[in-house]
C-alpha positions as CSV (number, residue, x, y, z in Angstrom):
1,M,28.2,-8.5,9.1
2,D,24.5,-8.3,9.9
3,A,22.7,-11.5,10.5
4,P,20.4,-12.6,7.7
5,V,16.7,-12.0,8.1
6,V,15.1,-15.4,8.6
7,T,11.5,-16.4,7.7
8,T,9.3,-18.6,9.8
9,D,10.4,-21.5,7.7
10,G,14.0,-20.9,8.4
11,A,14.8,-19.4,5.0
12,A,17.1,-16.5,4.7
13,R,14.9,-13.7,3.3
14,I,16.7,-11.6,0.7
15,V,16.9,-8.0,1.7
16,L,18.7,-6.2,-1.2
17,A,20.0,-3.4,1.0
18,R,22.0,-6.0,3.0
19,E,23.4,-8.0,0.1
20,K,27.1,-7.5,-0.8
21,P,28.1,-7.1,-4.4
22,F,29.3,-10.3,-6.0
23,R,30.6,-11.8,-9.3
24,L,28.6,-14.1,-11.6
25,G,31.2,-15.0,-14.3
26,A,32.1,-11.8,-16.1
27,V,29.1,-9.9,-14.5
28,E,29.3,-7.9,-11.3
29,V,26.0,-7.9,-9.5
30,R,25.2,-5.1,-7.1
31,P,22.0,-6.1,-5.3
32,A,21.6,-2.9,-3.2
33,A,21.7,-0.8,-6.4
34,R,19.8,-3.4,-8.4
35,E,22.5,-3.2,-11.0
36,V,24.2,-5.8,-13.1
37,I,27.5,-4.6,-14.7
38,W,29.5,-6.3,-17.5
39,P,32.4,-5.1,-19.6
40,A,30.1,-3.7,-22.3
41,G,27.4,-2.0,-20.2
42,R,25.1,-2.2,-17.2
43,E,21.4,-2.5,-16.5
44,R,19.1,-2.0,-13.5
45,L,16.8,-4.8,-12.6
46,Q,13.4,-4.7,-10.9
47,P,13.6,-5.4,-7.2
48,R,11.9,-8.9,-7.4
49,V,14.0,-9.9,-10.3
50,M,17.2,-9.0,-8.4
51,Q,16.0,-10.9,-5.4
52,V,15.5,-14.0,-7.5
53,L,18.9,-13.5,-9.2
54,V,20.6,-13.4,-5.7
55,A,18.7,-16.5,-4.5
56,L,19.7,-18.5,-7.6
57,A,23.3,-17.3,-7.4
58,R,23.5,-18.4,-3.8
59,A,22.6,-21.9,-4.8
60,H,25.9,-22.3,-6.8
61,G,24.3,-24.0,-9.8
62,E,22.0,-26.2,-7.8
63,I,18.3,-26.4,-8.4
64,L,15.9,-24.3,-6.4
65,T,12.3,-25.2,-6.1
66,R,9.4,-22.8,-6.3
67,D,9.0,-23.1,-2.6
68,D,12.6,-22.1,-2.0
69,L,12.1,-19.0,-4.1
70,T,8.8,-17.9,-2.5
71,E,10.3,-18.2,1.0
72,S,13.4,-16.2,0.3
73,C,12.0,-13.7,-2.2
74,W,8.3,-13.4,-1.4
75,D,8.5,-13.9,2.4
76,G,6.7,-17.3,2.0
77,R,3.5,-15.7,0.6
78,I,1.4,-17.5,-2.0
79,V,2.7,-16.6,-5.4
80,G,0.7,-17.2,-8.6
81,E,2.3,-19.1,-11.4
82,D,2.0,-16.1,-13.7
83,A,3.8,-13.8,-11.3
84,L,6.7,-16.3,-10.9
85,S,6.8,-16.8,-14.7
86,R,7.0,-13.1,-15.4
87,V,10.0,-12.7,-13.0
88,M,11.8,-15.6,-14.6
89,S,11.1,-14.3,-18.1
90,K,12.6,-10.9,-17.1
91,L,15.6,-12.6,-15.5
92,R,16.2,-14.8,-18.5
93,G,15.8,-11.8,-20.8
94,A,18.3,-9.8,-18.9
95,G,20.9,-12.6,-19.2
96,E,20.3,-12.8,-22.9
97,A,20.6,-9.0,-23.4
98,I,24.0,-9.1,-21.8
99,G,25.1,-11.7,-24.4
100,Q,28.1,-13.9,-24.0
101,D,28.9,-12.4,-20.6
102,G,25.5,-13.2,-19.2
103,W,24.0,-16.1,-17.5
104,R,21.9,-19.1,-18.3
105,L,18.6,-19.7,-16.5
106,E,17.2,-23.2,-16.8
107,T,13.7,-24.4,-16.0
108,I,13.8,-28.0,-14.8
109,P,10.3,-29.3,-15.5
110,K,8.3,-30.2,-12.3
111,V,11.4,-29.5,-10.2
112,G,12.5,-25.9,-10.2
113,Y,15.1,-23.5,-11.6
114,R,18.9,-23.4,-12.0
115,L,21.2,-20.5,-12.8
116,T,24.8,-20.7,-14.1
117,A,27.1,-18.1,-15.5
118,A,27.6,-18.1,-19.2
119,G,30.1,-20.6,-20.4
120,Q,30.1,-22.6,-17.2
121,D,29.1,-26.2,-16.6
122,P,26.0,-26.2,-14.4
123,D,27.2,-29.3,-12.7
124,A,30.7,-28.0,-12.0
125,G,29.8,-26.4,-8.6
126,Q,30.1,-22.6,-8.7
127,R,31.3,-20.2,-6.0
128,A,29.0,-17.2,-5.8
129,P,28.0,-14.6,-3.2
130,A,28.3,-14.8,0.5
131,A,26.8,-17.9,1.9
132,R,23.3,-17.8,3.4
133,P,20.8,-20.6,3.8
134,I,17.8,-20.5,1.4
135,S,15.5,-22.8,3.3
136,R,15.3,-26.0,5.3
137,R,14.8,-27.8,2.0
138,A,17.7,-26.1,0.2
139,W,21.4,-26.6,0.5
140,V,23.4,-24.3,2.8
141,A,25.5,-22.2,0.5
142,L,29.1,-22.3,1.5
143,G,32.0,-20.1,0.3
144,V,33.2,-16.6,0.3
145,G,32.0,-13.4,-1.3
146,G,32.5,-12.4,-5.0
147,V,35.8,-12.9,-6.6
148,A,38.1,-9.9,-6.1
149,A,39.2,-8.0,-9.2
150,A,42.6,-9.0,-10.7
151,A,45.3,-6.4,-10.6
152,G,45.0,-4.0,-13.5
153,A,41.3,-4.8,-14.1
154,A,38.9,-2.1,-15.2
155,L,37.6,0.5,-12.7
156,W,34.1,-1.0,-12.6
157,L,35.6,-4.2,-11.1
158,R,37.3,-2.3,-8.3
159,A,34.3,-0.4,-6.9
160,P,34.6,0.0,-3.1
161,K,32.0,-1.7,-1.0
162,A,29.8,0.7,1.0
163,P,28.9,0.1,4.7
164,D,25.6,-1.5,5.3
165,K,24.0,1.6,6.7
166,A,25.0,3.7,3.6
167,R,23.4,1.0,1.3
168,V,20.2,1.0,3.4
169,L,20.0,4.8,3.2
170,Y,20.6,4.6,-0.6
171,E,17.8,2.1,-1.1
172,R,15.4,4.1,1.0
173,A,16.2,7.2,-0.9
174,T,15.7,5.6,-4.3
175,N,12.3,4.3,-3.1
176,A,11.3,7.8,-1.9
177,L,12.3,9.4,-5.2
178,N,9.8,7.2,-7.1
179,S,6.8,9.2,-5.9
180,G,7.9,12.4,-7.6
181,L,6.6,14.5,-4.6
182,P,8.5,17.4,-3.1
183,E,8.4,16.1,0.4
184,D,9.7,12.7,-0.6
185,N,12.4,14.4,-2.7
186,Q,13.6,16.3,0.4
187,Q,13.6,13.1,2.4
188,A,15.6,11.3,-0.3
189,Q,18.2,14.1,-0.3
190,G,18.6,13.8,3.4
191,Y,19.2,10.0,3.2
192,L,21.7,10.4,0.4
193,R,23.7,13.2,2.0
194,E,24.0,11.0,5.0
195,A,25.0,8.0,2.8
196,V,27.8,9.9,1.0
197,G,29.0,11.2,4.4
198,L,29.3,7.6,5.6
199,A,30.8,6.4,2.3
200,P,32.4,9.2,0.3
201,D,33.4,6.7,-2.4
202,Y,29.9,5.2,-2.9
203,A,29.2,6.2,-6.5
204,P,25.6,5.0,-6.6
205,A,24.7,7.3,-3.7
206,W,26.3,10.3,-5.4
207,G,24.5,9.4,-8.7
208,A,21.2,9.2,-6.8
209,L,21.9,12.5,-5.0
210,A,22.5,14.1,-8.4
211,F,19.2,12.8,-9.7
212,A,17.4,14.0,-6.6
213,Y,18.7,17.5,-7.0
214,Q,17.7,17.5,-10.7
215,A,14.2,16.3,-9.8
216,A,13.9,19.1,-7.3
217,L,14.1,21.8,-9.9
218,L,10.4,21.5,-10.6
219,F,9.8,22.5,-7.0
220,T,12.4,25.3,-6.8
221,E,11.8,29.0,-7.4
222,P,13.5,30.2,-10.6
223,A,16.0,32.4,-8.7
224,R,17.3,29.4,-6.8
225,Q,17.3,27.0,-9.8
226,P,20.9,27.8,-10.9
227,G,22.3,26.8,-7.5
228,V,20.3,23.5,-7.4
229,K,21.4,22.7,-10.9
230,A,25.1,23.3,-9.9
231,Q,24.6,20.9,-7.0
232,A,23.2,18.3,-9.3
233,E,26.1,18.7,-11.7
234,A,28.7,18.5,-9.0
235,A,27.2,15.3,-7.5
236,A,26.9,13.7,-10.9
237,R,30.5,14.5,-11.7
238,R,31.7,13.1,-8.4
239,A,29.8,9.9,-9.1
240,L,31.4,9.6,-12.6
241,E,34.9,10.2,-11.1
242,L,34.3,7.2,-8.9
243,D,32.6,5.1,-11.6
244,P,32.7,6.5,-15.2
245,R,29.6,4.3,-16.0
246,E,27.4,5.3,-13.1
247,P,23.9,5.3,-14.7
248,Q,22.1,7.8,-12.5
249,A,24.8,10.4,-12.9
250,T,24.8,9.9,-16.7
251,A,21.0,10.2,-16.7
252,T,21.1,13.4,-14.6
253,L,23.5,15.2,-16.9
254,A,21.3,14.2,-19.8
255,M,18.2,15.6,-18.0
256,L,20.0,18.9,-17.2
257,A,20.6,19.5,-20.9
258,P,18.4,22.4,-22.2
259,V,15.5,20.9,-24.2
260,W,13.7,24.0,-25.3
261,R,14.7,24.9,-28.9
262,N,17.6,22.4,-28.5
263,W,15.7,19.3,-29.4
264,T,18.1,17.8,-31.9
265,T,21.2,18.1,-29.7
266,T,19.4,16.9,-26.6
267,E,18.0,13.9,-28.5
268,Q,21.5,13.0,-29.6
269,L,22.6,13.2,-25.9
270,Y,19.8,10.9,-24.8
271,Q,20.7,8.4,-27.6
272,R,24.3,8.4,-26.4
273,A,23.2,7.8,-22.8
274,L,21.0,4.9,-23.9
275,A,23.9,3.5,-25.9
276,L,26.0,3.5,-22.7
277,H,23.1,2.2,-20.5
278,A,20.7,0.3,-22.6
279,H,17.1,0.8,-21.5
280,D,18.0,3.0,-18.5
281,P,14.5,3.9,-17.2
282,Q,15.2,7.5,-16.4
283,V,16.7,8.3,-19.8
284,E,13.9,6.4,-21.5
285,H,11.4,8.5,-19.6
286,I,12.9,11.9,-20.5
287,Y,13.3,10.7,-24.1
288,A,9.6,9.9,-24.1
289,R,8.8,13.4,-22.8
290,L,11.0,15.0,-25.5
291,L,9.2,12.9,-28.2
292,L,5.8,14.0,-27.0
293,G,7.0,17.6,-27.2
294,V,8.0,17.3,-30.8
295,G,4.9,15.5,-32.1
296,R,6.5,12.0,-32.4
297,L,3.8,10.4,-30.4
298,K,4.1,6.8,-31.5
299,D,7.8,6.8,-30.7
300,A,7.0,8.4,-27.3
301,V,4.8,5.4,-26.5
302,L,7.7,3.0,-27.2
303,H,10.1,4.9,-24.9
304,G,7.4,5.4,-22.3
305,E,6.8,1.6,-22.2
306,A,10.5,1.0,-21.8
307,A,10.6,3.5,-18.9
308,V,7.8,1.7,-17.1
309,K,9.3,-1.7,-17.8
310,G,12.6,-0.5,-16.4
311,D,11.1,0.9,-13.2
312,E,7.5,0.1,-12.5
313,F,7.5,2.0,-9.2
314,A,8.3,5.4,-10.7
315,V,5.1,7.5,-10.7
316,W,6.1,9.9,-13.5
317,H,7.0,7.1,-15.8
318,R,3.4,5.9,-15.6
319,H,2.1,9.4,-16.1
320,T,4.1,10.0,-19.2
321,L,3.1,6.7,-20.7
322,G,-0.5,7.5,-20.0
323,L,-0.1,10.8,-21.8
324,A,1.5,9.0,-24.8
325,L,-1.2,6.4,-25.0
326,W,-3.9,9.0,-24.9
327,S,-2.2,11.1,-27.5
328,V,-2.2,8.2,-30.1
329,G,-5.8,7.3,-29.3
330,R,-5.2,4.1,-27.3
331,I,-7.8,5.2,-24.8
332,E,-8.6,1.8,-23.3
333,E,-5.0,1.3,-22.4
334,A,-4.6,4.8,-21.1
335,D,-7.7,4.2,-18.9
336,Q,-6.3,1.0,-17.5
337,L,-2.9,2.5,-16.8
338,A,-4.4,5.4,-14.9
339,A,-6.7,3.2,-12.9
340,R,-3.9,0.7,-12.0
341,A,-1.6,3.6,-11.1
342,L,-4.1,5.3,-8.9
343,A,-4.8,2.0,-7.1
344,R,-1.1,1.8,-6.3
345,W,-0.7,5.5,-5.5
346,P,-4.1,6.7,-4.4
347,R,-4.8,10.4,-4.7
348,H,-1.4,11.2,-6.3
349,Y,-2.1,14.6,-8.0
350,A,-0.4,13.8,-11.3
351,L,-2.2,10.5,-11.8
352,W,-5.5,11.9,-10.6
353,F,-5.4,14.8,-13.0
354,L,-4.3,12.5,-15.8
355,Q,-7.4,10.4,-15.4
356,L,-9.6,13.4,-15.0
357,Q,-8.3,15.0,-18.2
358,I,-8.8,11.7,-20.2
359,F,-12.4,11.5,-19.0
360,T,-13.0,15.1,-19.8
361,Y,-11.7,15.1,-23.3
362,T,-12.8,11.6,-24.5
363,G,-16.6,12.1,-24.4
364,R,-16.9,11.1,-20.7
365,A,-17.1,14.5,-19.0
366,D,-19.8,13.2,-16.8
367,R,-17.4,10.7,-15.3
368,A,-14.9,13.5,-14.8
369,V,-17.5,15.6,-12.9
370,A,-18.4,12.6,-10.7
371,M,-14.7,12.0,-10.0
372,G,-14.1,15.6,-9.0
373,E,-17.2,15.8,-6.8
374,D,-15.9,12.8,-4.8
375,L,-14.3,14.9,-2.1
376,G,-12.8,12.0,-0.3
377,N,-10.8,10.9,-3.3
378,R,-9.5,14.3,-4.5
379,P,-5.7,14.6,-4.8
380,L,-3.8,15.4,-1.7
381,N,-2.3,18.9,-1.2
382,I,-4.1,20.5,-4.2
383,P,-6.0,23.7,-3.5
384,F,-9.8,23.4,-3.7
385,A,-9.9,26.2,-6.3
386,D,-7.6,24.3,-8.6
387,V,-9.8,21.3,-8.7
388,E,-12.9,23.4,-9.2
389,L,-11.2,25.0,-12.2
390,H,-10.9,21.6,-13.8
391,L,-14.5,20.8,-12.9
392,L,-15.6,23.9,-14.8
393,E,-14.0,22.5,-17.9
394,A,-15.6,19.1,-17.4
395,R,-19.1,20.6,-16.8
396,A,-18.8,22.8,-19.9
397,L,-17.9,19.8,-22.1
398,M,-20.6,17.7,-20.4
399,T,-23.4,20.2,-21.0
400,R,-22.1,22.1,-24.0
401,A,-24.2,25.0,-22.8
402,P,-22.9,28.4,-24.0
403,A,-23.1,29.8,-20.5
404,D,-21.1,27.0,-19.0
405,I,-18.5,27.2,-21.8
406,E,-18.2,31.0,-21.3
407,T,-17.8,30.6,-17.5
408,A,-15.1,27.9,-17.9
409,V,-13.1,29.8,-20.5
410,L,-13.1,33.1,-18.6
411,A,-12.1,31.4,-15.4
412,N,-9.2,29.6,-17.1
413,L,-8.1,32.7,-18.9
414,A,-8.0,34.5,-15.6
415,A,-5.9,31.7,-14.0
416,A,-3.5,31.7,-17.0
417,R,-2.1,35.0,-15.8
418,R,-0.9,33.2,-12.6
419,G,1.3,30.5,-14.1
420,A,2.3,28.6,-17.2
421,G,0.5,25.4,-16.1
422,Y,-2.8,27.2,-15.9
423,A,-2.2,28.7,-19.3
424,E,-1.5,25.3,-20.9
425,N,-4.8,24.0,-19.5
426,A,-6.7,27.1,-20.7
427,M,-5.2,26.7,-24.2
428,G,-6.5,23.1,-24.4
429,L,-10.0,24.1,-23.2
430,A,-10.2,27.1,-25.6
431,S,-9.2,24.8,-28.5
432,A,-11.6,22.1,-27.5
433,V,-14.6,24.4,-27.5
434,G,-13.7,26.2,-30.7
435,R,-12.3,29.4,-29.3
436,L,-9.2,29.1,-31.5
437,D,-8.2,32.8,-31.4
438,E,-7.8,32.6,-27.7
439,A,-6.0,29.3,-27.9
440,F,-3.4,30.7,-30.4
441,A,-3.0,33.8,-28.2
442,L,-2.2,31.6,-25.2
443,A,0.2,29.6,-27.3
444,G,2.0,32.8,-28.3
445,A,2.2,33.8,-24.6
446,L,3.5,30.4,-23.6
447,Y,6.1,29.7,-26.3
448,L,6.9,33.1,-27.9
449,D,6.7,35.6,-25.0
450,P,6.8,33.7,-21.8
451,Q,7.0,36.9,-19.7
452,L,3.3,37.3,-20.4
453,V,2.5,34.2,-18.3
454,G,3.4,34.7,-14.7
455,S,6.9,34.9,-13.2
456,G,8.1,31.3,-13.5
457,Q,5.3,29.7,-11.5
458,R,3.4,26.8,-13.1
459,F,0.7,26.3,-10.4
460,S,-0.1,27.7,-7.0
461,T,1.2,24.6,-5.3
462,G,4.9,25.3,-5.3
463,R,5.6,24.0,-8.8
464,F,7.7,26.2,-11.1
465,Q,8.8,26.5,-14.7
466,V,12.3,25.3,-15.3
467,A,14.1,27.8,-17.5
468,S,15.4,25.3,-20.0
469,R,12.1,23.6,-20.6
470,R,8.7,24.3,-22.2
471,Q,5.8,21.9,-22.1
472,T,5.2,21.8,-25.9
473,H,3.5,18.4,-25.7
474,H,0.3,20.2,-25.0
475,L,0.3,21.3,-28.7
476,F,0.0,17.6,-29.7
477,M,-2.6,16.3,-27.2
478,P,-6.2,15.6,-28.0
479,P,-7.6,18.9,-26.5
480,T,-5.6,20.9,-29.0
481,A,-6.7,19.0,-32.1
482,G,-8.6,22.1,-33.3
483,M,-5.4,24.1,-33.3
484,R,-3.5,21.5,-35.3
485,A,-6.3,21.6,-38.0
486,D,-6.0,25.4,-38.3
487,P,-3.8,27.0,-40.9
488,R,-2.1,29.0,-38.2
489,F,-0.5,25.8,-36.7
490,P,2.4,25.3,-39.2
491,P,3.5,28.9,-38.9
492,L,3.4,28.5,-35.1
493,M,5.7,25.5,-35.5
494,R,8.1,27.5,-37.5
495,Q,8.2,30.3,-34.9
496,I,8.7,27.9,-32.0
497,G,11.5,26.1,-33.9
498,L,9.9,22.7,-34.2
499,A,9.8,22.9,-38.0
500,D,13.6,23.3,-37.9
501,Y,13.9,20.2,-35.6
502,W,11.8,18.1,-38.0
503,R,13.9,19.2,-41.0
504,T,17.4,18.9,-39.5
505,S,16.8,15.8,-37.4
506,G,15.2,13.8,-40.3
507,H,12.3,12.9,-38.1
508,S,8.9,14.1,-39.1
509,P,6.0,14.5,-36.7
510,D,3.3,11.8,-36.7
511,R,1.2,13.9,-39.0
512,P,3.3,15.6,-41.8
513,E,0.7,18.3,-42.3
514,W,1.6,19.7,-38.9
515,A,4.8,21.0,-40.5
516,R,3.5,21.8,-43.9
517,A,3.3,25.4,-45.0
518,P,-0.2,26.5,-46.1
519,A,-0.8,26.5,-49.9
């Protein structure tokens, strides 16, 4: 076994990738995967919350001080009271969500915190995970690892333990996947293929590999997408053979379901996945995307918030929540989200364009122009011409000069022939400047005759259209408000199939008139 990482104060710093799974009453805790598993479900915790859970579990029901926790979970750094309180609130909430199988987290005023498994006496002296010292001021935790499963117990109690190297590779891969960038996706695939080679029975690594393959579809040419999809399905099914409740595999199979014109069935699939894995951040995210695409914008906000809460380090969760907040007019919150996200992931293309679009279409086109002209902060790996195309939009909406509008519209219409993403942007601009005939013509090309828009490419940067998906959320965003107010919009909804979804699912769009036939 690897030696614990020790801080300057002698505390054993908690490195999740090195922690072995253990039992806490009826709950199995898998630190490396950040999962807690109980007979009725499972949930993934945020990294800091899992570190604190491990630290408190090591103490065997004894009280840990704030200093103990900062040394082992924050490397001894100064931690604000609010930050510690937020982590404790999330840990307490996770135990309550599990119910009678969960744990009890006590706050001992002016002393510290104590954790016990549900139904256990906090003074009875518990045996928990492998012993490691917390700090010089804490007790040295003695005892063996988690209790082994009894004969005949459920499969989730018999999961094999993966070698340390495989768990480290898994954790590095899941961190890499959070960026949503193609190069990081490829790196994650490499880590995960090595992990399953070292540990063929390591279900979380197979689940993460399935998710990585699925996420790569956006960066895969259409001719190669069936092969990548088959890889994702195979990895997911291998994970589920090893652990029928593996959450990443379940989420991957849900994500692979065709959404386009299949909204009702796919929504039911997402709901079943969430019933199996409550608040799974990946499923919450794709559910939020589906809801945006069917005009249920307020519901999209709720699921977008759940996705970010479940995994605050996933870029695309932030992006989707930002879109949802903007779509319902919560501009201040959308601004704050985009600014905070860009502070964490500077120059990430999805976040950068999100902020630029919000500025452009909320009466602050001058700020969008200034943002685009700051060459040192433009998004990485995006062609100069693509940024300039967006700046033409911003300048046109800033000046409202007919010549600027004409220039921007013609440039975007020309770009629309090169890919669906360009066509979506052109549709929004045309609608925003009152060129509704051109906006509806683009909508027809995008949603009724996709062959008219490129050959599967979305943008010139190696992003492609996935055959089973269409980005219908653009029809419900602020730039296309003019289209939604036009009598041609409800017939378009019927042609696309969204009117059927609203009728058969029992869920209306946020504005019933979007589905109403003209008088």
